C-alpha positions as a printed Julia matrix, in Angstrom:
118×3 Matrix{Float64}:
 -25.14   9.55   9.25
 -26.42   8.82   5.81
 -26.5   12.29   4.57
 -22.53  12.82   5.54
 -19.98  12.24   2.94
 -16.85  12.18   5.32
 -16.6   11.26   8.66
 -13.62  12.83  10.56
 -12.43  10.93  13.9
 -10.54  13.23  16.23
  -8.43  12.3   18.93
  -5.85  14.09  21.12
  -4.23  11.3   22.81
  -5.41   7.45  23.11
  -7.7    6.21  20.6
 -11.21   5.59  22.22
 -13.41   2.97  21.31
 -16.66   4.89  20.93
 -15.45   6.77  18.0
 -13.83   3.86  16.34
 -17.21   1.87  16.39
 -18.79   5.18  14.96
 -16.32   5.16  12.32
 -16.52   1.35  11.51
 -20.55   1.94  10.73
 -19.62   4.95   8.69
 -17.1    2.63   6.87
 -19.48   0.09   6.51
 -21.86   2.21   4.79
 -19.38   3.24   2.14
 -18.27   6.46   3.73
 -14.66   7.99   3.65
 -13.36   8.03   7.03
 -10.47  10.19   7.97
  -8.67  10.03  11.38
  -7.19  13.35  12.77
  -4.48  13.36  15.88
  -5.03  16.88  17.19
  -3.16  19.29  19.37
   0.05  18.66  17.84
   1.49  21.77  18.98
   1.24  20.5   22.68
   2.89  17.37  21.65
   5.79  19.37  20.24
   6.07  21.17  23.32
   6.05  18.36  25.52
   8.69  16.63  23.75
  10.75  19.62  23.83
  10.5   19.77  27.78
  10.97  15.94  28.1
  13.5   15.07  25.27
  15.22  18.38  24.33
  17.97  16.47  22.49
  15.35  14.84  20.28
  15.15  17.74  18.07
  19.12  18.18  17.8
  18.96  15.96  14.75
  15.15  15.84  13.94
  12.45  18.42  13.32
   8.72  18.37  14.27
   8.12  16.84  10.72
   9.68  13.65  12.29
   7.64  13.77  15.24
   4.59  14.02  13.29
   5.48  10.89  11.38
   6.12   8.99  14.31
   2.58   9.81  15.62
   1.04   9.07  12.51
   2.69   5.69  12.06
   1.96   5.05  15.84
  -1.85   6.21  15.16
  -1.95   3.6   12.35
  -0.54   0.96  14.46
  -3.14   1.32  17.38
  -5.98   1.44  14.71
  -4.94  -2.0   13.43
  -4.67  -3.21  17.3
  -8.08  -2.13  18.47
  -9.59  -3.76  15.28
  -9.95  -1.41  12.38
 -10.97  -3.75   9.66
  -9.79  -1.89   6.84
  -6.04  -0.93   5.78
  -4.96   2.63   6.88
  -2.82   4.48   4.74
  -0.67   7.72   5.68
  -3.18   9.84   3.64
  -6.1    8.86   5.92
  -4.34  10.04   9.21
  -3.67  13.68   9.71
  -1.58  15.3   12.32
  -2.85  18.81  13.07
  -3.01  21.62  15.71
  -6.23  23.59  15.41
  -4.71  26.7   17.02
  -5.52  29.42  14.46
  -1.97  30.84  13.97
  -0.87  27.3   12.99
  -4.15  26.67  10.77
  -3.22  30.01   8.78
   0.42  28.86   8.32
  -1.03  25.6    7.08
   1.31  23.67   9.31
   1.76  20.15   9.49
  -1.05  18.35   7.93
  -3.78  20.96   7.76
  -3.47  21.65   4.0
  -3.51  17.86   3.33
  -6.67  17.43   5.72
  -8.57  20.2    3.58
  -7.72  18.53   0.43
  -8.83  15.06   1.56
 -12.08  16.41   2.97
 -13.09  17.99  -0.25
 -11.49  15.46  -2.14
  -9.09  17.91  -4.45
  -6.44  20.42  -4.27
  -7.94  23.69  -3.16
């Protein structure tokens, strides 16, 4: 843990206790901690199937922001001891086609990891 500069905490759905405990230890060591909500492409597909009217007046960007804010709310609820800002929570899909297109927060995550615009 000491040799890492940035810790990425990935989750697909519910935020689990063990990754948060590790992230808390990393933060105590002064490490940068970023949270990543992955498989967003599946979330969009699920929303399209479960609530097709949602996208009548909203886009996947709206859904992404809802997920980000919910993630921040849950982090606070599980006892994350630090303020969490929008630029520390990323919503992505790891599917190669979406990564290549830079969809959702892929490029922002890359910038946050490396600490600058690439």
